[in-house]
N, CA, C and O of each residue as an XYZ file, in Angstrom:
356
protein
N     -43.124     -1.413    -23.632
C     -42.364     -2.164    -22.293
C     -43.015     -3.427    -22.032
O     -44.203     -3.599    -22.304
N     -42.236     -4.377    -21.481
C     -42.504     -5.588    -21.175
C     -41.815     -6.183    -19.780
O     -40.707     -5.872    -19.341
N     -42.616     -6.974    -19.292
C     -41.931     -7.759    -17.880
C     -41.264     -8.958    -18.315
O     -41.685     -9.821    -19.084
N     -39.954     -8.872    -17.599
C     -39.243    -10.156    -17.921
C     -38.919    -10.397    -16.419
O     -38.401     -9.523    -15.724
N     -39.256    -11.641    -15.955
C     -38.937    -11.949    -14.547
C     -37.655    -12.732    -14.473
O     -37.497    -13.709    -15.205
N     -36.769    -12.362    -13.656
C     -35.512    -12.793    -13.496
C     -35.065    -12.643    -12.122
O     -35.485    -11.682    -11.478
N     -34.232    -13.508    -11.574
C     -33.664    -13.072    -10.270
C     -32.915    -11.955    -10.224
O     -32.194    -11.587    -11.152
N     -33.063    -11.302     -9.031
C     -32.331     -9.868     -8.899
C     -30.755    -10.108     -8.840
O     -30.324    -10.925     -8.027
N     -30.056     -9.552     -9.516
C     -28.544     -9.747     -9.602
C     -28.060     -9.295     -8.283
O     -28.714     -8.491     -7.618
N     -26.743     -9.870     -7.812
C     -26.197     -9.384     -6.766
C     -25.795     -7.861     -7.058
O     -25.599     -7.441     -8.198
N     -25.686     -7.018     -5.804
C     -25.074     -5.794     -5.915
C     -23.640     -5.841     -6.392
O     -22.896     -6.733     -5.984
N     -23.194     -4.852     -7.300
C     -21.984     -4.899     -7.783
C     -21.164     -4.289     -6.706
O     -21.479     -3.181     -6.274
N     -19.976     -5.026     -6.168
C     -19.015     -4.504     -5.602
C     -17.758     -4.558     -6.274
O     -17.331     -5.639     -6.678
N     -17.155     -3.549     -6.424
C     -15.912     -3.322     -7.250
C     -14.638     -3.843     -6.501
O     -13.882     -3.107     -5.867
N     -14.472     -5.327     -6.661
C     -13.454     -5.936     -5.808
C     -12.086     -5.239     -5.804
O     -11.421     -5.140     -4.773
N     -11.638     -4.700     -7.138
C     -10.509     -4.091     -7.334
C     -10.383     -2.868     -6.449
O      -9.352     -2.561     -5.852
N     -11.526     -2.196     -6.417
C     -11.456     -0.937     -5.617
C     -11.209     -1.203     -4.235
O     -10.283     -0.608     -3.683
N     -11.972     -2.086     -3.548
C     -11.752     -2.657     -2.230
C     -10.337     -3.198     -2.077
O      -9.789     -3.025     -0.988
N      -9.722     -3.799     -2.996
C      -8.425     -4.389     -2.885
C      -7.434     -3.252     -2.777
O      -6.502     -3.305     -1.975
N      -7.630     -2.234     -3.577
C      -6.665     -1.084     -3.613
C      -6.803     -0.407     -2.326
O      -5.760     -0.023     -1.798
N      -8.080     -0.163     -1.641
C      -8.175      0.414     -0.399
C      -7.454     -0.325      0.676
O      -6.745      0.263      1.492
N      -7.627     -1.547      0.675
C      -7.025     -2.388      1.736
C      -5.425     -2.548      1.579
O      -4.700     -2.931      2.498
N      -4.963     -2.190      0.248
C      -3.527     -2.401      0.175
C      -2.974     -1.047      0.842
O      -1.969     -1.066      1.552
N      -3.685      0.117      0.572
C      -3.233      1.335      1.160
C      -3.408      1.425      2.619
O      -2.683      2.165      3.284
N      -4.299      0.733      3.129
C      -4.499      0.502      4.677
C      -3.345     -0.118      5.264
O      -2.864      0.131      6.370
N      -2.914     -1.025      4.339
C      -1.744     -1.953      4.930
C      -0.390     -1.122      5.048
O       0.504     -1.483      5.814
N      -0.293     -0.010      4.263
C       1.020      0.663      4.321
C       0.497      2.154      4.389
O       0.442      2.878      3.395
N       0.113      2.546      5.678
C      -0.487      3.964      5.886
C       0.625      4.983      5.728
O       1.764      4.737      6.125
N       0.289      6.137      5.144
C       1.197      7.218      4.827
C       2.054      7.092      3.631
O       2.883      7.980      3.432
N       1.953      6.038      2.759
C       2.858      5.702      1.716
C       1.936      6.014      0.539
O       0.839      5.462      0.446
N       2.427      7.000     -0.463
C       1.639      7.314     -1.659
C       1.662      5.945     -2.732
O       2.659      5.231     -2.840
N       0.638      5.762     -3.346
C       0.714      4.602     -4.314
C      -0.069      5.177     -5.637
O      -0.952      6.032     -5.572
N       0.313      4.681     -6.623
C      -0.360      5.078     -7.902
C      -1.574      4.029     -7.920
O      -1.364      2.832     -7.719
N      -2.817      4.525     -8.165
C      -4.095      3.727     -8.197
C      -4.762      3.718     -9.479
O      -5.613      2.859     -9.708
N      -4.449      4.610    -10.353
C      -5.120      4.638    -11.619
C      -4.580      5.610    -12.562
O      -3.778      6.450    -12.154
N      -4.954      5.575    -13.825
C      -4.324      6.325    -14.852
C      -5.741      6.824    -15.780
O      -6.624      6.031    -16.106
N      -5.748      8.049    -16.065
C      -6.843      8.502    -17.077
C      -6.396      9.380    -18.135
O      -5.427     10.121    -17.970
N      -7.156      9.327    -19.384
C      -6.468     10.163    -20.491
C      -6.766     11.618    -20.238
O      -6.246     12.459    -20.970
N      -7.497     11.946    -19.339
C      -7.797     13.513    -19.107
C      -7.994     13.786    -17.594
O      -8.331     12.926    -16.780
N      -7.731     15.136    -17.308
C      -7.557     15.587    -15.866
C      -9.104     15.524    -15.220
O      -9.316     15.199    -14.052
N     -10.034     15.850    -16.076
C     -11.178     15.838    -15.411
C     -11.761     14.566    -14.676
O     -12.379     14.559    -13.611
N     -11.411     13.437    -15.518
C     -11.805     12.057    -14.788
C     -10.808     11.882    -13.776
O     -11.233     11.409    -12.722
N      -9.535     12.159    -13.837
C      -8.729     11.804    -12.851
C      -8.996     12.721    -11.618
O      -8.811     12.203    -10.516
N      -9.350     13.840    -11.661
C      -9.655     14.911    -10.617
C     -11.041     14.479     -9.894
O     -11.242     14.631     -8.689
N     -11.879     13.971    -10.721
C     -13.195     13.337    -10.221
C     -12.932     12.170     -9.307
O     -13.455     12.153     -8.193
N     -12.129     11.167     -9.728
C     -11.680     10.032     -9.046
C     -11.053     10.323     -7.750
O     -11.426      9.729     -6.737
N     -10.006     11.314     -7.725
C      -9.379     11.703     -6.760
C     -10.289     12.405     -5.552
O     -10.145     12.189     -4.349
N     -11.133     13.180     -6.088
C     -12.194     13.746     -5.092
C     -12.980     12.499     -4.368
O     -13.095     12.405     -3.146
N     -13.473     11.612     -5.263
C     -14.231     10.550     -4.803
C     -13.575      9.751     -3.609
O     -14.174      9.375     -2.601
N     -12.303      9.567     -3.886
C     -11.348      8.966     -2.867
C     -11.351      9.754     -1.689
O     -11.823      9.246     -0.672
N     -10.859     11.024     -1.650
C     -10.919     11.824     -0.476
C     -12.092     12.037      0.226
O     -12.016     12.202      1.443
N     -13.264     12.064     -0.387
C     -14.617     12.401      0.256
C     -15.351     11.183      0.696
O     -16.425     11.320      1.281
N     -14.824      9.922      0.445
C     -15.491      8.719      0.580
C     -16.579      8.577     -0.130
O     -17.476      7.956      0.441
N     -16.819      8.992     -1.310
C     -17.969      8.866     -2.350
C     -17.764      7.225     -2.677
O     -18.692      6.424     -2.793
N     -16.555      6.963     -2.780
C     -16.188      5.486     -3.187
C     -16.361      4.800     -1.812
O     -15.716      5.246     -0.863
N     -17.270      3.639     -1.625
C     -17.438      3.151     -0.334
C     -16.156      2.512      0.210
O     -15.946      2.455      1.421
N     -15.356      2.064     -0.644
C     -14.059      1.366     -0.178
C     -13.237      2.293      0.509
O     -12.419      1.782      1.275
N     -13.251      3.595      0.422
C     -12.510      4.529      0.814
C     -13.115      5.440      1.878
O     -12.898      6.648      1.968
N     -13.934      4.680      2.707
C     -14.730      5.437      3.699
C     -13.977      5.134      5.137
O     -13.345      4.079      5.166
N     -13.974      5.747      6.044
C     -14.882      7.182      6.195
C     -14.062      8.184      5.509
O     -12.852      8.058      5.321
N     -14.843      9.283      5.109
C     -14.373     10.380      4.415
C     -13.197     10.956      5.217
O     -13.208     11.058      6.443
N     -12.117     11.347      4.368
C     -10.900     11.935      5.048
C      -9.809     10.928      5.464
O      -8.666     11.273      5.766
N     -10.256      9.651      5.455
C      -9.384      8.684      5.831
C      -8.222      8.359      4.779
O      -7.262      7.633      5.037
N      -8.462      9.044      3.474
C      -7.470      8.862      2.469
C      -7.302     10.158      1.955
O      -8.221     10.977      1.989
N      -6.038     10.439      1.413
C      -5.735     11.577      0.494
C      -5.596     11.090     -0.673
O      -5.349      9.887     -0.749
N      -5.713     11.867     -1.872
C      -5.711     11.608     -3.285
C      -5.291     12.758     -4.010
O      -5.797     13.854     -3.770
N      -4.362     12.599     -4.923
C      -4.045     13.755     -5.833
C      -3.664     13.338     -7.323
O      -3.497     12.147     -7.587
N      -3.535     14.264     -8.235
C      -3.239     13.682     -9.638
C      -1.972     14.337     -9.880
O      -1.549     15.351     -9.324
N      -1.369     13.578    -10.850
C      -0.024     14.123    -11.464
C       0.182     13.727    -12.891
O      -0.066     12.550    -13.151
N       0.588     14.496    -13.856
C       0.737     14.091    -15.169
C       2.060     13.541    -15.467
O       3.015     14.097    -14.924
N       2.281     12.536    -16.244
C       3.587     11.915    -16.479
C       4.023     12.409    -17.890
O       3.300     13.143    -18.564
N       5.172     11.993    -18.275
C       5.824     12.473    -19.473
C       4.928     12.143    -20.758
O       4.952     12.814    -21.789
N       4.293     11.238    -20.587
C       3.385     10.903    -21.946
C       1.986     11.692    -21.688
O       0.998     11.303    -22.311
N       1.886     12.640    -20.913
C       0.496     13.328    -20.769
C      -0.568     12.602    -20.191
O      -1.689     13.104    -20.103
N      -0.265     11.246    -19.714
C      -1.458     10.730    -18.987
C      -1.618     11.142    -17.581
O      -0.600     11.466    -16.968
N      -2.646     11.170    -17.049
C      -3.052     11.829    -15.880
C      -3.008     10.650    -14.807
O      -3.748      9.692    -15.031
N      -2.302     10.631    -13.790
C      -2.193      9.521    -12.799
C      -2.806      9.939    -11.569
O      -2.647     11.102    -11.196
N      -3.509      9.101    -10.871
C      -4.235      9.282     -9.578
C      -3.379      8.515     -8.512
O      -3.170      7.308     -8.628
N      -2.895      9.255     -7.475
C      -2.212      8.756     -6.345
C      -2.943      8.790     -5.116
O      -3.636      9.790     -4.928
N      -2.928      7.934     -4.280
C      -3.565      8.077     -3.014
C      -2.824      7.558     -1.793
O      -1.814      6.896     -2.030
N      -3.133      7.734     -0.647
C      -2.565      7.170      0.514
C      -3.503      7.178      1.648
O      -4.308      8.103      1.750
N      -3.461      6.185      2.539
C      -4.329      6.190      3.720
C      -3.696      6.860      4.900
O      -2.576      6.568      5.320
N      -4.481      7.778      5.410
C      -3.914      8.603      6.613
C      -4.645      8.243      7.917
O      -4.275      8.711      8.994
N      -5.636      7.445      7.809
C      -6.300      7.050      8.947
C      -7.588      7.784      9.037
O      -7.832      8.801      8.387
N      -8.543      7.118     10.024
C      -9.832      7.635     10.263
C      -9.598      8.852     10.994
O      -8.669      8.882     11.801
N     -10.427      9.992     10.785
C     -10.359     11.161     11.651
C     -11.440     10.769     12.896
O     -12.589     10.376     12.699
N     -10.874     10.947     14.092
C     -11.745     10.702     15.362
C     -12.717     11.939     15.440
O     -12.416     13.116     15.245
N     -13.850     11.457     15.743
C     -14.868     12.476     16.128
C     -15.159     12.543     17.451
O     -15.229     11.483     18.074
N     -15.369     13.728     18.087
C     -15.707     13.802     19.636
C     -17.084     13.352     19.917
O     -17.508     13.347     21.073
């Protein structure tokens, strides 16, 4: 092990993810294709992370719905829509 001194890099913000979330917020209630995966496990995981707000761009949890669909080429597509933040009493 060795020490290499260097400036700390900026935190990674996934601009495309934030842009996608913003686009969905601009058109509430409309489903949009957001990603394609070669297998259902990865697609289901991404849809789950969108629904639960695990991806910071899609917070608060429950503000977005997400689901997966298979197309004719057997690719697994992720669709999402903005439904609005859930009010808490």
